[in-house]
N, C-alpha and C positions, 0 to 999 in steps of 0.2 A: 504494500500500500504506500503510494508516494505522497509526500507532504508538499503542498504548494503554499507560497506566501507572497503577497504583493499588495501594493496600494491599488485600489480599484474604485470605480464608480458604478453604482447601481443604475442599470439602464432599462430594467424591466423585471416584472415578476407576475406570477399567477398562483392561485391556491392549488394545493394538491391534497386530496383526501380530507380528513376532518380537521387537521391541525398543522399540516406542513405547508411549505411554500417553495416553489421553484423560482429561483432568482437568477437573473442574468447580469453579470458584471462585465465591465471592460477594464482590464487590468494592465498595468504597466509592463509586467514581466511576461504575462501569458496571453495577452490579447483577450478575446471574448471567452468567458467561462460561464457555463450554466451549472447550477448546483442546487441540491435540496437542503433547505434549512429546516431541520426537524423541529416540530412543535413551535415554529415561529409565529403561529397565529394564536397561541394560547396567551391568556392574560399575563401569566408570570413567565413568559418566554425569556430566555437569557439574551435574546437579540433585542428585546424592547422595541424601540422605534428605529433601530439602526438601519433596517432594510428598506427605508423609504426611497422612492425614486429620486435619483440624482445625488444621493448621499455619497460622499467620498470617505473611504475608510481603509483600514488595513485588513485584508482578507486572508484567512487561513483555511485551507481546505485539504481534504484527503481524496486522492484519486485511486479507486480500487482497480481500475482498468477493465471492469466488467460492464460499464455503462458510459454513455456520453455525459451523464450527470455526475458531478463530483459531490462529495459530502461537505457541506459548509460547516466548519467547526466554530470559527469566530469571525465577527466582523466588527472591529472597533472603530468608531466614528472619528475621523480626522477633521472633517468639515461638512456640516449638514446641508449647507446652502438653503437654509430656511427661507431667506428673503426671496429666493427664486420661486419656491413652491407657494409662498403666501400671496403672490401677485399673479392674477390669471393670465395676463399677457406674457409675462416672463415664463410662467410655467408652460404655456402652450408652445412657445418657440423652443424652450429647453427640451420639452418632450419630443418635438420634431427632430431636434439634433440627436437625442438619444436613440430614437427609432432609426434614423439614418445610419448611425454607427452600428446598431444591432443588426440591421438587415443588409448592410453592404459589406460586412466583414465576416470572415470564416472563423469557426471556433478554433481556439488554441493557435492562433496565428499572430504572434506578437507584432505590434506596430506602435512604437514609442511616439512617433509623430502624431498618430491619430489620438492616442491617449493624451498627449500634451495639448492638442487642439481642443479636445473636449473640455479639459480643465480651464483653458484660457477662455473658452466660450462661457462656461458657467460663472467664472470669476467676473467677467465683463457684465453679464446679466445682473449679478448680485451688486455690482458697483453702480448700476443705474444707467448703463449705456442702452440706447433705444433697442428694444428686443428684436425687431425685424432686421435691423442693421446687423446685429450680432449674428443672427441666423444666416443672413446672406453671406457675410464674410466667412463664417464657419463652413457653409455649404460649398462655396467656391473652393476653399482650401481642402476640404475633405475629398471631393471628387478628384482633385488634382493629386492628392497624396495617395489615393487608391488607384491611380493610373488611368483615370477617365477624363483627362483634360480635353475640352472641346477646342478645335482648331479655329483660330480667328484671324490668321495671317494670310490665308489663301482659300479659294473655293475648294471644298472637299469633293466636288463633282468633277471639275475639269482641271483643277490645279492652278488656275490663273491667280496671280497675286494682285493684278491691277483691275480686278473685276467688280469692285465695289465703288460705284460712283456716288451714290447719295443715300439718303434715308427714306424709308426704313430698310434695314438689312434683314436678311432671311436666314434663320438658323434651322438646319436639319439635324436634330438631336440624334436621330437614329444613324445617320451617316457620319456623325462625329464633328460637325462644325458648320461654319458659314457656307452658304452657297450663293452663287451669282444669280442674277435675274433669269438668265437663260436656263440654268440647271434647275432653278426653283420652279419654273413653269411646268416641269414634268412631274412634280410631286405635290399632291394636294395636302392641305392641313398643316403646313409648316408654320413655325413661330416667327412673327415679325418683331424686330427689336429696333429701337431708335439707335442711331450711331453713338449717341452719348452713353447708352447702356453698354455697348460693346467696348467703348473706351474705358468705362468704369470697371468692367471685367478685367481688362488688361492691367489697370492700375492696381486693383485689389490683389492680383497675383504677385506683384512685385513689392508691395508695401510691407513693412513690419506690422505685426498684429495691432499694436496700439495705434499706429498711424491709420491703419485701415478702418478700425472701429470708431476712430475719432473723426472720420471724414463724412460729411453729409453727402448722401447719394442722390437726393431729390427723386425725380421720377424713375431713375434707373433702379432704385431699390425694389419697387414692385415688379418691374420687368425681369430683373435678375432672379427674384424669388419664383416667379412663374417659370422661368427657364430651369431653375434647379428642381422644382417640383416635377416638371416633365422629364428631366434627365434621370432623377432618382426613380420615378415610376417605371421608366424603361429598363433600368438596371435591375430592379427587383421584380418586375413583371406585373406590377399593379401600383396604384397610388398609395402613399403612406397613410396609415390610419389616422395620424395626427394632422395631416394637411387640411382635411375637411373641418376639423375642430378649429384650427387656426383661422381659416377663412371665415367661418361663422363668427368667431370672436372679433375679427377685424371689422366685419360688417356691422356687428352690434355696436362696437366702439364708434364707428363712423356715424351711425344713426343717433347715438347719444350726443356726439359732438355737434 
């Protein structure tokens, strides 16, 4: 029976049986880890509230080798990110970030860059950075870190680099990047983006994290989020569960405003 230990963030969970819980963590040393926390739903559980979504803690688990699920032994809280969970908008965007990590990564595939990106995102949300901006910067960097960077320097259809005359530009997510007007005419339902949104995408890729989340994106923010939702849905085979919740939350906030 192998012992595992690592700093980790809770990115999902669901009940198992009468008192147990299956918890998904994204850890620094081991990547995505799913495990059973025995008696975690009992009132006097040793885990207490430690297994709340988005909590950062020190994970200790045992791997028997007989199942994909490990046995969670301890999870000691290092940073609960309470302020993120207490605000509906922050929670919605953070849950989307967690779902993207959970569904775009393979189990037991360590990726320190993704772990660090998730922590930076949660810390920025807790610090009061506008939630959708944090999610957009996070999403752009996540798909790049996982090898799914969209091409924006040439048409992915014909390869021409001088094919983009004006706005709007056309993005073929399935093909992997921008397409010129001639190539776009052959494919229905492509995403249209203002040239400023594509320029913002290029900037976000090259900026340091603090600079990126500190930059106002204007109308590009919504377009880039739409692009990310479409790209992630393509990669996982369906829309994320949290994207609809986020859209409803944004619509409600707009009506109240």
